[in-house]
N, C-alpha and C positions, 0 to 999 in steps of 0.2 A: 641281924638280918639273915634270913634263911637263904639257901642257894636258889630256891624258886623265886623268891622276891627279887634278888639281884638279876636274875635272867629276864624277868619282866621289865625291869628298869632299863636294861641295856637294849632290849627289843624296842621299847618306845622311843628312846633317844635316837636310834639308828634309822627310823622310818622317815622318808622325805615328806615335807609339808607342801601343800598346793601353793604355787607362787602367784597365781592369778594371771599369768601371761601365757598365752598359747593353750590354756586349758580352761578357757571360759565356758560358760554354759551354752547349750544349744541356742537359747534365746539370743545371746549376744552375737553369735555367728549370723543368725537370720537378720538382725538389725543391720549389720555391716553390709550384707548383700543388698538389702533394699536401698541403702544410701547410695551405693555405687550405681545401681540400675537407674535411679531417679536422676542422678547427675548426667548420665549418658543421654537419656531421653530428652532432657531439657536442651542440651547442646545441639542435638540433631534438629529439633523443632526450630530453634532460632536460626540456624543456617538455612533452612528451607524458606523461611519468611523473608530473608534479606536478599537484596539484589547483589550484583557483582561488586558494587561500591560499598556495600554494608549500610546503605541509607534507606533501605526499605524498597517496596515495589515502585516501579517507574510508571507515572501517568503517561499514556500515549500522547496526550496533548502537550506534554513537555518535550517531546521529541521533535526533530526538524520536520516541518511540513513538506510534503512532496506531491507532485501532480504527474499524471500520465495523460498523453493525448491519444485519442483513438477515434473510432467511428462506431457505426452500429445503429440500427433503427430501434430495437427494443432491448438490446443488451449491449454492454460495452465490449468492443472488439479492439484489442491493442493493435497499433500500427507500427511497422518497422520502416526504417529509412528506405526510400525508393519504391515503396509499395504504391500501386495505383488506387486512386479514389475517384469514383465516377462523378462527373458534373451532371447531376440529374436534371433532365429537362422536364419541368413541372407541367401540369395540365393547363395552367394559366399562362404559360409562355415564358416564365422565368427559369433561371438555373440556380442550383445550389449544390454545395458539397456537404456531406453529412459528417458531423463531428460528434465526439463523445469525450467525456472526461472521467478520470478516476482520481480520487484524493486519498492521501495517507496522512494520518496524524493531524486531522483537521475536523472541525465541527460539521454537522450534516447540512446546515444551511449555508450556501455559498453564492457569491457573485462571480460571474465568469465573463471575462472579456475575450471573445473568440474572434481571432482575425486570420485571414488568409492573404498571403502576399506572393506575387511572382518573384521568384528568387533572383532572376537575372537583373531586374530593374529595382526591386524593393517596393514596387507599387502595391498598395493595399487594394485588393479586389473584393474583400469581404470584411465587414466590420460589424460585429454583433455583440449585444450585451444580454446576459441572462441572470436571473435570480432564481435558484432552484433548491429543492431539498433532495439530496442524493438518496439512492437506494443503499441503505446500510447493509453491508455483508461481512463485516468484521469490526474489531475494536478500532474506532476512529478511522474507519476505512469505508468507502462507498463509491458509487459510480452514478453517472447520469448520461444516458444515450440520447440519440435523436435530436441533436442540436444542429439546426439548419444554418449553414454559412451561405447566405444569399450573395450571389456573384453580381458585381457591378464593374464592368470593364471599360467604361467610357475613356479612361486615361490611356488605354492600350489600343484604341481603335485606329485602324489605318484605312486607306482608300478601298482596299479589297477585303478587309476583315473587320467585323464589328460585333460579333457574338462570341460568347465564352468558348464554344468548341473551336472557333476559328483562331482566336487570339491566344488561347491558353492550352489548346489540345496537345497532349503529350509533353507539356513543359513541366518543370519542377516548380512546385509552390511550397510555401512554408506555412504550416498550420500551427498557431500559437494559442495556448490557453493561459491567461493570467487570472489567478483565482485568489479571492479574499473570502475567508470564512466569517461567520457571525461574531467570532471573538477577535477579529482583526488580524489573524494569521494570514500570511501571503505566501504564494508559491507560483512558479511559472514553468512551463515546459513547451518545447517546440518539436516538430517532426517534419522532415522534408518528404513529400510524396509527389507522385506524378498525377497531373490532372488528366483523367481519362474521359474522353467524350462519351456521352450516352449513346448506346447503340441506335436509338431512334434518330440521331443526328448524323449517322454514317450511311454512305452509299456502299454497295458491294463493289469490289474491285472492278474498275472499268465502267461503272455505272454512271449515268448522267445525273447532275444535280436537279432536284425538283424545285418547286417554288419555295420550299422551306429552307433552301440554302444548305442542304446536306453536304458534308465533306467526304472526300474519298478516303477509304481505309489506307 
């Protein structure tokens, strides 16, 4: 063997061979990156679709039904404790207090039992039943205004007072809405308000009563 041949043999034996680890082809690196990206995207999507319990989106009809008592002629107006509500003197001679209801987590068609009671005695002075379709303004949420609570005060009549402004004026009354929706869900709410006489039933300070039996401010 010549010296040149021996040199070539030594050179070939001393060269490192590819191990296949860490020196893979560019195609292999691209595949690895794609796998990682796909796994991350799938995990994020699943988390967004689930609710806090991990059982999927919650149907609002599965939540606890809730009712608000209010007033308002054409739109719902929420009432707070102690707020005045007028005893409207109608053109035909009767009186009413205007109520409204807002529902949450209930179906749109509802039966409403709307009552008004004098707080001091517990006597019911208005007892009304309605079946209505609410104005839907959110998911499982809606309202219905313009519910007339017609006043009947015969159980409160005294020798000198027989009409709503006389027997209920400026007193606290309890407005209650008992609601049942088309699916049988029920909810109830009350609010204590002040029965405010209609201005047409009031005399100015120091004025004399007329034949309509107005009361002094």
